[in-house]
C-alpha positions, 0 to 999 in steps of 0.5 A: 714865935717859938714852938711850945716844946721850945718854950718848955725846954727854955723854962727847964733850962732856966730853972736848971731842971735836968730831971724834967728835961730827961723825963721829957726826952724819955717820953718823946723817945718812947713815943717815937719807938711806939710809932715806928713799930706800928703799921697800917698808917703813915706815921712819918709826919708825927715821927718827924715832929717827935724827932724834931722835938727830941733835937730841941730837947737835946739842944736844951740838955747841951745848954744846961750842961754848958751853963753848969760847966761855965758856973764850975769854971768861974766858981771852983769848989 
């Protein structure tokens, strides 16, 4: 069963919502930076999860880019 972030990214890709994916990416990156700058607690588990989510979002952005390239190749302007 896909995770919540995988489902969200899939919807953004299907809707061709690059802006939504970019915002999702920026949010996760800010979270990662914030957690990595903290001390006094072991944040390795949430940091690892956020890193995994960033990888999923990056894959979604790649899919979106590939789909737009395919459309451009079949329907030149």
